[in-house]
Every structure is written in C-alpha cells, then in structure tokens.
DSSP file (Angstrom, degrees, kcal/mol; ACC not computed):
  #  RESIDUE AA STRUCTURE BP1 BP2  ACC     N-H-->O    O-->H-N    N-H-->O    O-->H-N    TCO  KAPPA ALPHA  PHI   PSI    X-CA   Y-CA   Z-CA
    1    1 A M              0   0    0      0, 0.0    18,-0.1     0, 0.0     2,-0.1   0.000 360.0 360.0 360.0 124.6   36.8  113.9  148.9
    2    2 A P        -     0   0    0      0, 0.0     2,-0.3     0, 0.0     0, 0.0  -0.353 360.0-131.4 -66.7 138.2   35.9  116.2  151.8
    3    3 A Q        -     0   0    0     -2,-0.1    16,-0.0     1,-0.0     0, 0.0  -0.641  10.9-146.2 -86.6 144.9   37.4  119.7  151.6
    4    4 A I        -     0   0    0     -2,-0.3     7,-0.0     4,-0.0    11,-0.0  -0.958  27.3-112.1-112.2 123.7   39.1  121.2  154.6
    5    5 A P    >   -     0   0    0      0, 0.0     3,-1.8     0, 0.0     0, 0.0  -0.206  22.2-122.9 -54.8 142.9   38.8  124.9  155.0
    6    6 A A  T 3  S+     0   0    0      1,-0.3    -2,-0.0     3,-0.0     0, 0.0   0.777 109.4  63.4 -59.1 -28.9   42.0  126.8  154.5
    7    7 A K  T 3  S+     0   0    0      2,-0.0     2,-0.7     1,-0.0    -1,-0.3   0.705  82.2  91.2 -72.1 -17.5   41.8  128.4  158.0
    8    8 A V    <   +     0   0    0     -3,-1.8     3,-0.1     1,-0.2    -4,-0.0  -0.696  48.7 172.5 -80.2 115.6   42.0  124.9  159.6
    9    9 A Q        +     0   0    0     -2,-0.7    41,-1.3     1,-0.1     2,-0.4   0.637  62.4  48.5 -99.9 -17.6   45.7  124.4  160.2
   10   10 A E  E    S-A   49   0A   0     39,-0.2     2,-0.4    40,-0.1    39,-0.2  -0.962  70.2-151.8-125.5 144.7   45.4  121.1  162.2
   11   11 A L  E     -A   48   0A   0     37,-3.5    37,-2.8    -2,-0.4     2,-0.1  -0.864  13.2-128.6-114.5 145.5   43.4  118.0  161.4
   12   12 A T     >  -     0   0    0     -2,-0.4     4,-2.5    35,-0.2     5,-0.2  -0.403  37.4-104.7 -76.0 167.0   41.8  115.4  163.6
   13   13 A V  H  > S+     0   0    0     33,-0.5     4,-2.3     1,-0.2     5,-0.2   0.866 123.9  53.5 -63.0 -34.6   42.7  111.8  162.8
   14   14 A G  H  > S+     0   0    0      2,-0.2     4,-2.6     1,-0.2    -1,-0.2   0.905 109.5  47.0 -65.7 -42.5   39.2  111.5  161.3
   15   15 A Q  H  > S+     0   0    0      2,-0.2     4,-2.6     1,-0.2     5,-0.2   0.914 112.8  49.4 -65.2 -42.4   39.7  114.5  159.0
   16   16 A L  H  X S+     0   0    0     -4,-2.5     4,-2.4     2,-0.2     6,-0.4   0.910 112.6  48.0 -63.0 -41.8   43.1  113.2  158.0
   17   17 A A  H  X>S+     0   0    0     -4,-2.3     4,-2.0    -5,-0.2     5,-0.7   0.932 113.6  46.8 -63.5 -46.0   41.6  109.7  157.2
   18   18 A A  H  <5S+     0   0    0     -4,-2.6    -2,-0.2     1,-0.2    -1,-0.2   0.917 117.1  42.3 -64.1 -43.4   38.8  111.2  155.2
   19   19 A R  H  <5S+     0   0    0     -4,-2.6    -1,-0.2     1,-0.2    -2,-0.2   0.857 121.6  39.1 -74.1 -35.7   40.9  113.5  153.2
   20   20 A S  H  <5S-     0   0    0     -4,-2.4    -1,-0.2    -5,-0.2    -2,-0.2   0.691  99.6-128.5 -89.2 -18.5   43.8  111.0  152.6
   21   21 A G  T  <5 +     0   0    0     -4,-2.0     2,-0.4     1,-0.3    -3,-0.2   0.673  67.0 128.6  77.8  16.4   41.6  108.0  152.0
   22   22 A V      < -     0   0    0     -5,-0.7    -1,-0.3    -6,-0.4    -2,-0.2  -0.887  64.6-108.8-108.6 135.6   43.7  106.0  154.6
   23   23 A A     >  -     0   0    0     -2,-0.4     4,-2.1     1,-0.1     3,-0.3  -0.230  23.4-120.3 -61.1 148.8   42.0  104.2  157.4
   24   24 A I  H  > S+     0   0    0      1,-0.2     4,-2.4     2,-0.2     5,-0.2   0.896 115.0  55.5 -56.7 -41.7   42.4  105.6  160.9
   25   25 A S  H  > S+     0   0    0      1,-0.2     4,-2.1     2,-0.2    -1,-0.2   0.876 106.7  50.3 -61.9 -36.7   44.1  102.4  162.1
   26   26 A A  H  > S+     0   0    0     -3,-0.3     4,-3.0     2,-0.2    -1,-0.2   0.887 108.7  52.0 -68.1 -38.3   46.7  102.8  159.3
   27   27 A L  H  X S+     0   0    0     -4,-2.1     4,-2.3     2,-0.2    -2,-0.2   0.911 109.7  49.0 -63.8 -41.8   47.4  106.4  160.3
   28   28 A H  H  X S+     0   0    0     -4,-2.4     4,-2.3     2,-0.2    -2,-0.2   0.913 112.3  49.3 -61.3 -42.1   48.0  105.2  163.9
   29   29 A F  H  X S+     0   0    0     -4,-2.1     4,-1.5     2,-0.2    -2,-0.2   0.933 109.0  51.6 -63.2 -46.6   50.3  102.5  162.5
   30   30 A Y  H  <>S+     0   0    0     -4,-3.0     5,-2.7     1,-0.2     6,-0.7   0.900 111.0  49.3 -56.3 -41.4   52.2  105.1  160.4
   31   31 A E  H ><5S+     0   0    0     -4,-2.3     3,-1.4     1,-0.2    -1,-0.2   0.908 107.3  53.2 -66.7 -40.7   52.6  107.2  163.5
   32   32 A S  H 3<5S+     0   0    0     -4,-2.3    -1,-0.2     1,-0.3    -2,-0.2   0.783 109.8  50.1 -64.5 -25.2   53.9  104.3  165.5
   33   33 A K  T 3<5S-     0   0    0     -4,-1.5    -1,-0.3    -3,-0.2    -2,-0.2   0.396 118.6-111.1 -93.3   1.9   56.5  103.6  162.8
   34   34 A G  T < 5S+     0   0    0     -3,-1.4    -3,-0.2    -4,-0.2    -2,-0.1   0.691  84.3 120.3  79.9  18.5   57.6  107.2  162.7
   35   35 A L  S   <S+     0   0    0     -5,-2.7     2,-0.3    -6,-0.2    -4,-0.2   0.814  81.5  13.8 -83.9 -32.6   56.3  108.0  159.3
   36   36 A I  S    S-     0   0    0     -6,-0.7     2,-0.3    -9,-0.2    -2,-0.2  -0.912  71.9-149.0-135.5 163.1   54.0  110.8  160.5
   37   37 A T        -     0   0    0     -2,-0.3    12,-0.3    -3,-0.1     2,-0.3  -0.929  10.3-175.0-132.8 158.3   53.7  112.8  163.7
   38   38 A S        -     0   0    0     -2,-0.3     2,-0.3    10,-0.1    10,-0.2  -0.930  20.2-128.9-140.5 165.9   51.0  114.4  165.7
   39   39 A R  E     -B   47   0B   0      8,-2.4     8,-2.1    -2,-0.3     2,-0.4  -0.816  26.4-123.7-109.7 161.3   50.6  116.6  168.8
   40   40 A R  E     -B   46   0B   0     -2,-0.3     6,-0.2     6,-0.2     2,-0.0  -0.874  16.6-137.8-108.2 137.8   48.2  115.7  171.6
   41   41 A T    >   -     0   0    0      4,-2.3     3,-2.2    -2,-0.4     6,-0.0  -0.242  39.4 -92.7 -78.0 175.2   45.5  118.1  172.9
   42   42 A A  T 3  S+     0   0    0      1,-0.3    -1,-0.1     2,-0.1    -2,-0.0   0.806 132.3  53.6 -59.0 -28.8   44.8  118.6  176.5
   43   43 A G  T 3  S-     0   0    0      2,-0.1    -1,-0.3     1,-0.0    -2,-0.0   0.264 122.3-110.0 -89.6  11.9   42.2  115.8  176.1
   44   44 A N    <   +     0   0    0     -3,-2.2     2,-0.3     1,-0.2    -2,-0.1   0.738  69.5 145.8  67.2  27.2   44.9  113.5  174.6
   45   45 A Q        -     0   0    0      1,-0.0    -4,-2.3   -33,-0.0    -1,-0.2  -0.732  51.3-112.3 -92.8 144.9   43.4  113.7  171.0
   46   46 A R  E     -B   40   0B   0     -2,-0.3   -33,-0.5    -6,-0.2     2,-0.4  -0.495  29.8-170.7 -74.8 142.2   45.8  113.6  168.1
   47   47 A R  E     -B   39   0B   0     -8,-2.1    -8,-2.4    -2,-0.2     2,-0.4  -0.995   3.8-162.9-134.4 130.4   46.2  116.7  165.9
   48   48 A Y  E     -A   11   0A   0    -37,-2.8   -37,-3.5    -2,-0.4   -10,-0.1  -0.881  20.6-120.0-112.7 140.7   48.0  116.6  162.6
   49   49 A T  E >   -A   10   0A   0     -2,-0.4     3,-2.1   -12,-0.3     4,-0.3  -0.418  33.3-108.6 -72.1 157.2   49.4  119.6  160.7
   50   50 A R  T >  S+     0   0    0    -41,-1.3     3,-1.8     1,-0.3     4,-0.4   0.820 115.7  66.5 -57.9 -33.1   48.0  120.0  157.2
   51   51 A D  T 3> S+     0   0    0      1,-0.3     4,-1.5     2,-0.2     3,-0.4   0.625  80.2  80.3 -69.0  -9.2   51.3  119.0  155.6
   52   52 A T  H <> S+     0   0    0     -3,-2.1     4,-2.8     1,-0.2    -1,-0.3   0.811  81.9  66.3 -63.6 -28.2   50.8  115.5  157.0
   53   53 A L  H <> S+     0   0    0     -3,-1.8     4,-2.2    -4,-0.3    -1,-0.2   0.917 101.6  46.7 -57.5 -42.5   48.5  115.0  154.0
   54   54 A R  H  > S+     0   0    0     -3,-0.4     4,-2.3    -4,-0.4    -1,-0.2   0.891 111.1  51.2 -67.8 -39.2   51.5  115.2  151.7
   55   55 A R  H  X S+     0   0    0     -4,-1.5     4,-2.6     2,-0.2    -2,-0.2   0.920 110.3  49.2 -63.1 -43.2   53.5  112.9  153.9
   56   56 A V  H  X S+     0   0    0     -4,-2.8     4,-2.7     1,-0.2    -2,-0.2   0.916 110.8  50.3 -62.6 -42.3   50.7  110.3  153.9
   57   57 A A  H  X S+     0   0    0     -4,-2.2     4,-2.5    -5,-0.2    -1,-0.2   0.897 110.4  50.3 -61.5 -39.9   50.5  110.6  150.1
   58   58 A F  H  X S+     0   0    0     -4,-2.3     4,-2.5     2,-0.2    -2,-0.2   0.922 110.7  49.0 -63.2 -45.0   54.3  110.1  149.9
   59   59 A V  H  X S+     0   0    0     -4,-2.6     4,-2.5     1,-0.2    -2,-0.2   0.934 112.6  47.8 -60.3 -46.8   54.0  107.0  152.1
   60   60 A R  H  X S+     0   0    0     -4,-2.7     4,-2.3     1,-0.2    -2,-0.2   0.913 112.5  47.9 -63.3 -43.5   51.2  105.5  150.0
   61   61 A A  H  X S+     0   0    0     -4,-2.5     4,-1.3     1,-0.2    -1,-0.2   0.909 112.2  50.3 -63.9 -40.6   53.0  106.2  146.7
   62   62 A S  H  <>S+     0   0    0     -4,-2.5     5,-2.3     1,-0.2     3,-0.2   0.895 110.5  49.5 -64.3 -40.3   56.2  104.6  148.0
   63   63 A Q  H ><5S+     0   0    0     -4,-2.5     3,-1.8     1,-0.2    -1,-0.2   0.896 105.1  58.4 -64.8 -39.3   54.3  101.6  149.2
   64   64 A R  H 3<5S+     0   0    0     -4,-2.3    -1,-0.2     1,-0.3    -2,-0.2   0.817 104.3  50.8 -63.0 -29.7   52.6  101.2  145.8
   65   65 A V  T 3<5S-     0   0    0     -4,-1.3    -1,-0.3    -3,-0.2    -2,-0.2   0.408 126.5-102.4 -88.8   5.1   56.0  101.0  144.1
   66   66 A G  T < 5 +     0   0    0     -3,-1.8    -3,-0.2     1,-0.3    -2,-0.1   0.616  67.0 151.8  94.8  13.0   57.0   98.2  146.6
   67   67 A M      < -     0   0    0     -5,-2.3    -1,-0.3     1,-0.1    -2,-0.1  -0.606  44.6-121.2 -80.9 136.4   59.2  100.1  149.1
   68   68 A P    >>  -     0   0    0      0, 0.0     4,-1.9     0, 0.0     3,-0.5  -0.374  23.7-112.4 -71.6 155.5   59.2   98.7  152.7
   69   69 A L  H 3> S+     0   0    0      1,-0.2     4,-3.0     2,-0.2     5,-0.2   0.827 115.6  59.9 -59.4 -32.8   58.1  101.0  155.5
   70   70 A T  H 3> S+     0   0    0      1,-0.2     4,-2.3     2,-0.2    -1,-0.2   0.911 106.6  46.4 -63.7 -40.3   61.7  101.0  156.9
   71   71 A A  H <> S+     0   0    0     -3,-0.5     4,-2.1     2,-0.2    -1,-0.2   0.880 113.2  49.8 -67.0 -37.8   63.0  102.5  153.7
   72   72 A I  H  X S+     0   0    0     -4,-1.9     4,-2.5     2,-0.2    -2,-0.2   0.931 111.3  48.4 -66.0 -45.4   60.2  105.0  153.6
   73   73 A R  H  X S+     0   0    0     -4,-3.0     4,-2.3     1,-0.2    -2,-0.2   0.917 111.2  50.5 -61.0 -44.0   60.9  106.1  157.2
   74   74 A D  H  X S+     0   0    0     -4,-2.3     4,-1.0    -5,-0.2    -1,-0.2   0.894 110.6  49.8 -61.8 -40.0   64.6  106.4  156.5
   75   75 A A  H >< S+     0   0    0     -4,-2.1     3,-0.6     1,-0.2     4,-0.4   0.922 112.1  46.9 -65.2 -44.1   63.9  108.5  153.4
   76   76 A L  H >< S+     0   0    0     -4,-2.5     3,-1.2     1,-0.2    -1,-0.2   0.853 106.4  59.1 -66.8 -33.7   61.6  110.8  155.4
   77   77 A A  H 3< S+     0   0    0     -4,-2.3    -1,-0.2     1,-0.2    -2,-0.2   0.765  97.9  61.2 -66.5 -24.6   64.1  111.1  158.2
   78   78 A E  T << S+     0   0    0     -4,-1.0    -1,-0.2    -3,-0.6    -2,-0.2   0.622  81.7 101.2 -77.7 -12.3   66.7  112.5  155.8
   79   79 A L  S X  S-     0   0    0     -3,-1.2     3,-1.5    -4,-0.4     2,-0.0  -0.526  86.7-101.2 -75.4 138.5   64.5  115.5  155.0
   80   80 A P  G >  S-     0   0    0      0, 0.0     3,-2.2     0, 0.0    -1,-0.1  -0.323  97.9  -6.3 -61.6 135.9   65.5  118.7  156.8
   81   81 A D  G 3  S-     0   0    0      1,-0.3    -3,-0.1    -4,-0.1    -4,-0.1   0.728 119.2 -74.8  53.5  26.5   63.4  119.6  159.9
   82   82 A G  G <  S+     0   0    0     -3,-1.5    -1,-0.3    -5,-0.2    -5,-0.1   0.751  83.8 167.1  63.5  23.3   61.0  116.7  159.1
   83   83 A R    <   -     0   0    0     -3,-2.2    -1,-0.1     1,-0.1    -4,-0.1  -0.124  41.7 -90.7 -67.8 167.7   59.5  118.7  156.2
   84   84 A T        -     0   0    0      1,-0.1    -1,-0.1   -26,-0.0     2,-0.1  -0.459  50.1 -94.2 -76.9 152.0   57.2  117.1  153.6
   85   85 A P        -     0   0    0      0, 0.0    -1,-0.1     0, 0.0   -27,-0.1  -0.383  37.3-150.7 -68.1 141.9   58.8  115.7  150.5
   86   86 A T     >  -     0   0    0     -2,-0.1     4,-2.3    -3,-0.1     5,-0.2  -0.550  34.3 -98.4 -99.6 171.0   58.9  117.9  147.4
   87   87 A P  H  > S+     0   0    0      0, 0.0     4,-2.2     0, 0.0     5,-0.1   0.870 127.6  54.1 -57.7 -34.8   58.9  116.8  143.8
   88   88 A E  H  > S+     0   0    0      2,-0.2     4,-2.3     1,-0.2     5,-0.2   0.896 106.5  50.8 -66.0 -39.4   62.7  117.1  143.8
   89   89 A D  H  > S+     0   0    0      2,-0.2     4,-2.8     1,-0.2     5,-0.2   0.924 110.0  50.4 -61.6 -44.4   62.9  114.8  146.9
   90   90 A W  H  X S+     0   0    0     -4,-2.3     4,-2.7     1,-0.2    -2,-0.2   0.913 109.8  50.0 -61.6 -42.5   60.7  112.2  145.1
   91   91 A A  H  X S+     0   0    0     -4,-2.2     4,-1.5     2,-0.2    -1,-0.2   0.921 112.4  47.2 -63.0 -43.5   62.9  112.3  142.0
   92   92 A R  H  X S+     0   0    0     -4,-2.3     4,-1.8     1,-0.2    -2,-0.2   0.928 115.0  45.5 -64.0 -45.4   66.0  111.8  144.1
   93   93 A L  H  X S+     0   0    0     -4,-2.8     4,-2.7     1,-0.2     5,-0.2   0.881 107.6  56.9 -67.3 -37.8   64.5  109.0  146.1
   94   94 A S  H  X S+     0   0    0     -4,-2.7     4,-1.0    -5,-0.2    -1,-0.2   0.872 107.3  50.0 -63.8 -33.8   63.1  107.3  143.0
   95   95 A E  H  X S+     0   0    0     -4,-1.5     4,-0.6    -5,-0.2     3,-0.2   0.909 111.6  48.0 -66.8 -41.8   66.6  107.2  141.6
   96   96 A L  H  < S+     0   0    0     -4,-1.8     4,-0.5     1,-0.2     3,-0.4   0.880 115.2  45.1 -65.5 -37.5   68.0  105.7  144.8
   97   97 A W  H  X S+     0   0    0     -4,-2.7     4,-2.4     1,-0.2    -1,-0.2   0.644  91.4  85.0 -82.1 -14.7   65.2  103.1  144.9
   98   98 A R  H  X S+     0   0    0     -4,-1.0     4,-2.8    -3,-0.2    -1,-0.2   0.888  87.6  51.2 -56.8 -43.9   65.5  102.1  141.2
   99   99 A A  H  X S+     0   0    0     -4,-0.6     4,-2.1    -3,-0.4    -1,-0.2   0.910 111.0  48.4 -62.7 -42.1   68.3   99.6  141.8
  100  100 A E  H  > S+     0   0    0     -4,-0.5     4,-2.1     2,-0.2    -1,-0.2   0.923 113.2  47.4 -63.9 -43.4   66.4   97.8  144.5
  101  101 A L  H  X S+     0   0    0     -4,-2.4     4,-2.4     1,-0.2    -2,-0.2   0.896 109.8  52.9 -65.6 -40.0   63.3   97.7  142.4
  102  102 A D  H  X S+     0   0    0     -4,-2.8     4,-2.3    -5,-0.2    -1,-0.2   0.896 108.6  51.2 -60.7 -39.6   65.2   96.4  139.4
  103  103 A D  H  X S+     0   0    0     -4,-2.1     4,-2.2     2,-0.2    -2,-0.2   0.915 109.9  48.9 -64.4 -43.0   66.7   93.6  141.6
  104  104 A R  H  X S+     0   0    0     -4,-2.1     4,-2.6     1,-0.2    -2,-0.2   0.906 109.6  52.4 -62.4 -40.7   63.2   92.6  142.7
  105  105 A I  H  X S+     0   0    0     -4,-2.4     4,-2.6     1,-0.2    -2,-0.2   0.921 108.7  50.2 -61.9 -43.6   61.9   92.6  139.1
  106  106 A R  H  X S+     0   0    0     -4,-2.3     4,-2.2     1,-0.2    -1,-0.2   0.920 111.5  48.2 -60.0 -43.7   64.8   90.3  138.1
  107  107 A R  H  X S+     0   0    0     -4,-2.2     4,-2.3     1,-0.2    -2,-0.2   0.905 112.7  48.3 -65.5 -40.1   64.0   87.9  141.0
  108  108 A L  H  X S+     0   0    0     -4,-2.6     4,-2.8     2,-0.2    -2,-0.2   0.891 110.4  51.2 -67.1 -38.8   60.3   87.9  140.1
  109  109 A E  H  X S+     0   0    0     -4,-2.6     4,-2.6     2,-0.2    -1,-0.2   0.906 110.4  49.4 -63.2 -40.4   61.0   87.3  136.5
  110  110 A R  H  X S+     0   0    0     -4,-2.2     4,-1.6     2,-0.2    -2,-0.2   0.921 111.5  49.0 -64.2 -43.3   63.3   84.3  137.5
  111  111 A L  H  X S+     0   0    0     -4,-2.3     4,-0.9     1,-0.2     3,-0.3   0.937 112.4  48.2 -59.7 -46.9   60.5   83.0  139.7
  112  112 A R  H >X S+     0   0    0     -4,-2.8     3,-0.7     1,-0.2     4,-0.5   0.917 110.5  51.3 -59.4 -44.6   58.0   83.3  136.9
  113  113 A D  H 3< S+     0   0    0     -4,-2.6     4,-0.3     1,-0.2    -1,-0.2   0.773 116.8  39.3 -67.0 -26.3   60.3   81.6  134.4
  114  114 A H  H 3X S+     0   0    0     -4,-1.6     4,-2.0    -3,-0.3    16,-0.2   0.463  89.9  92.7-101.1  -2.7   60.8   78.6  136.7
  115  115 A L  H <X S+     0   0    0     -4,-0.9     4,-2.5    -3,-0.7     5,-0.2   0.896  83.0  52.1 -60.9 -43.3   57.3   78.3  138.0
  116  116 A T  H  X S+     0   0    0     -4,-0.5     4,-1.9     1,-0.2    -1,-0.2   0.911 109.8  49.5 -61.2 -43.4   56.1   75.8  135.4
  117  117 A D  H  > S+     0   0    0     -4,-0.3     4,-1.5     1,-0.2    -1,-0.2   0.905 111.6  49.5 -62.1 -41.0   59.1   73.5  136.1
  118  118 A C  H  X S+     0   0    0     -4,-2.0     4,-1.8     1,-0.2     6,-0.3   0.926 109.3  49.5 -67.1 -44.8   58.5   73.6  139.8
  119  119 A I  H  < S+     0   0    0     -4,-2.5    -1,-0.2     1,-0.2    -2,-0.2   0.876 109.2  55.6 -61.6 -34.9   54.8   72.9  139.5
  120  120 A G  H  < S+     0   0    0     -4,-1.9    -1,-0.2    -5,-0.2    -2,-0.2   0.845 104.6  51.4 -65.3 -34.3   55.7   69.9  137.3
  121  121 A C  H  < S-     0   0    0     -4,-1.5    -1,-0.2    -3,-0.3    -2,-0.2   0.863  84.7-165.7 -76.1 -33.6   58.1   68.4  139.9
  122  122 A G     <  +     0   0    0     -4,-1.8    -1,-0.1     1,-0.1    -3,-0.1   0.121  69.7  64.3  79.4 -23.8   55.4   68.5  142.6
  123  123 A C  S    S-     0   0    0     -2,-0.1    -1,-0.1    -5,-0.1    -4,-0.1   0.614  82.4-141.8-112.8 -12.6   57.7   67.9  145.6
  124  124 A L  S    S+     0   0    0     -6,-0.3    22,-0.2     1,-0.1    -2,-0.1   0.679  80.8  93.4  58.7  19.1   60.0   71.0  145.7
  125  125 A S        +     0   0    0     20,-0.1    19,-0.2    -4,-0.1    -1,-0.1   0.393  48.7 117.4-120.6   2.2   62.8   68.7  146.7
  126  126 A M  S >  S-     0   0    0      1,-0.1     3,-1.9     2,-0.1     6,-0.1  -0.364  74.4-117.0 -69.6 151.9   64.5   67.8  143.4
  127  127 A R  T 3  S+     0   0    0      1,-0.3     9,-0.3     9,-0.1    12,-0.2   0.811 115.3  48.7 -56.1 -31.0   68.1   68.9  142.9
  128  128 A T  T 3  S+     0   0    0      7,-0.1     2,-0.4     8,-0.1    -1,-0.3   0.347  74.9 134.5 -96.2   8.5   67.0   71.1  140.0
  129  129 A C    <>  -     0   0    0     -3,-1.9     4,-1.4     1,-0.2     7,-0.3  -0.421  40.7-161.0 -64.5 117.5   64.1   72.8  141.8
  130  130 A A  T  4 S+     0   0    0     -2,-0.4    -1,-0.2   -16,-0.2   -15,-0.1   0.643  83.8  46.5 -76.3 -14.5   64.4   76.5  141.0
  131  131 A L  T  4 S+     0   0    0    -17,-0.2    17,-0.3     2,-0.2    -1,-0.2   0.910 121.4  27.3 -93.6 -51.0   62.2   77.7  143.8
  132  132 A S  T  4 S+     0   0    0      1,-0.2    16,-1.2    15,-0.1    -2,-0.2   0.720 139.2  19.3 -86.6 -19.3   63.4   75.7  146.9
  133  133 A N  S >< S-     0   0    0     -4,-1.4     3,-2.1    14,-0.2    -1,-0.2  -0.417  77.0-164.5-148.3  65.5   67.0   75.2  145.8
  134  134 A P  G >  S-     0   0    0      0, 0.0     3,-1.2     0, 0.0    -4,-0.1  -0.292  80.6  -3.2 -59.4 133.4   68.0   77.6  143.1
  135  135 A D  G 3  S-     0   0    0      1,-0.2    -7,-0.1    -7,-0.2    -5,-0.1   0.708 117.4 -83.5  57.6  22.8   71.2   76.5  141.3
  136  136 A D  G <> S+     0   0    0     -3,-2.1     4,-0.5    -7,-0.3    -1,-0.2   0.880  77.0 158.5  50.5  46.0   71.4   73.6  143.8
  137  137 A T  T <4 S+     0   0    0     -3,-1.2     4,-0.1     1,-0.2    -1,-0.1   0.723  73.8  37.8 -71.5 -20.9   73.1   75.8  146.4
  138  138 A I  T >> S+     0   0    0    -11,-0.1     4,-1.9     1,-0.1     3,-1.5   0.730  95.5  82.2 -98.9 -26.6   72.0   73.4  149.3
  139  139 A G  T 34 S+     0   0    0      1,-0.3    -2,-0.1     2,-0.2    -1,-0.1   0.735  80.5  65.1 -56.5 -29.2   72.5   70.1  147.5
  140  140 A A  T 3< S+     0   0    0     -4,-0.5    -1,-0.3     1,-0.2    -2,-0.1   0.838 119.1  18.8 -65.4 -32.8   76.2   69.8  148.1
  141  141 A G  T <4 S+     0   0    0     -3,-1.5     2,-0.3    -4,-0.1    -2,-0.2   0.628 122.0  41.8-115.8 -15.5   75.9   69.6  151.9
  142  142 A L     <  -     0   0    0     -4,-1.9     2,-0.3     2,-0.1    -1,-0.1  -0.895  59.4-144.7-134.2 160.0   72.4   68.6  152.8
  143  143 A T        +     0   0    0     -2,-0.3    -3,-0.0     2,-0.1     2,-0.0  -0.796  58.3  35.7-117.6 165.4   69.7   66.2  151.7
  144  144 A G  S    S-     0   0    0     -2,-0.3     2,-0.6   -19,-0.2    -2,-0.1  -0.168  99.4 -39.9  85.7 178.8   65.9   66.6  151.6
  145  145 A S        +     0   0    0    -22,-0.0     2,-0.3    -2,-0.0   -20,-0.1  -0.704  66.5 153.1 -87.0 121.3   63.7   69.7  150.9
  146  146 A R        -     0   0    0     -2,-0.6     2,-0.4   -22,-0.2    -8,-0.1  -0.992  42.8-117.0-143.1 145.8   65.0   72.9  152.3
  147  147 A L        -     0   0    0     -2,-0.3   -14,-0.2   -14,-0.1   -15,-0.1  -0.693  29.8-126.7 -82.6 133.0   64.5   76.5  151.2
  148  148 A A        -     0   0    0    -16,-1.2     3,-0.1    -2,-0.4   -15,-0.0  -0.576  30.9-107.7 -74.8 139.7   67.6   78.3  150.3
  149  149 A P        -     0   0    0      0, 0.0     5,-0.1     0, 0.0     3,-0.1  -0.381  38.4-104.5 -65.6 147.5   68.1   81.6  152.1
  150  150 A E    >   -     0   0    0      1,-0.1     3,-2.4     3,-0.1     4,-0.3  -0.388  49.3 -83.2 -69.3 151.5   67.6   84.7  150.0
  151  151 A A  T 3  S+     0   0    0      1,-0.3    -1,-0.1     2,-0.2    -3,-0.0  -0.307 117.4  14.5 -55.5 132.4   70.7   86.5  148.9
  152  152 A G  T 3  S+     0   0    0     -3,-0.1    -1,-0.3     1,-0.1    -2,-0.1   0.392 113.9  77.6  83.8  -3.5   71.9   88.9  151.6
  153  153 A K    <         0   0    0     -3,-2.4    -2,-0.2     1,-0.1    -3,-0.1   0.272 360.0 360.0-116.7   9.7   69.7   87.3  154.3
  154  154 A G              0   0    0     -4,-0.3    -1,-0.1    -5,-0.1    -3,-0.1   0.416 360.0 360.0 -74.1 360.0   71.8   84.2  154.9
C-alpha cells in the first residue's frame, strides 16, 4: 500500500484510490452519492482531504456488513461538520443497524429453509410455495404465479 507523506494534506483521486484500494470509478460514484466530498482545483481536478481515507474505509466496512448506501450516507450526514467517523460513532451506528441486519438474517434463514421445497415444486406457482407466495398471502384473491411483495414494500 503506497505511503503518502505526512506533509501532503490533499490527495488526488489516484492517490486516494491507491491508498484506499477502491477503484477511481467507485470513488467518483461515492462522491456522486454524497458519501465523500472533494474540492476542485483551477484545472478542475479533484482534491480530497486526508480524512477522506477514513470515510472511504467507513463506507467499505458498512457495505461489507450489508448496509445500503442510503443508510451509510444518512449516517455520515449525522456527524457534526461532516467529520470522519470515530470508533464511538461506529459503535453507535452498529447498534442502530443491528435490528435491520437481524431482520435480514431471519429472512435469509427462512429462504434457506424453504429452498429445497421450492426447487422440488419446480413451477413456483403452488399454493404452498415459500418463495413466490409465502404463507399463501396472494392465493386468496389471485390465481397463477406472482411474487408477493416484501414486507414494507407493498
């Protein structure tokens, strides 16, 4: 991992990519989503402050635990003056995100547990199909194969 001299206070997008291990295109995407910010030079080149490395690391860690970018952006927006997250911030956010992650784990376990039955039916249209029609929520009013909307997205 390339070292950046301590006297360098701003990084080019290439330096940020090399040091963080994140592709330049991903950094541009993060910036377009409001996860990181840069200033522009007179030549319209991006320059990032050194603390952007910590923000990028926070985004990557949050993504690895399955958090969507909107939740990550909202969490970063709550930090005073747009500062980088501290270990205390991470602990607080991980507690807030725990319930959402637990819910995802429950849904994945249910999917795993019903996967064999679904593959056995072959058509995904049976009344008892746990994937396309969990608990037969659609069967009372409609016929044929339809995917049930996910809870909260209906």
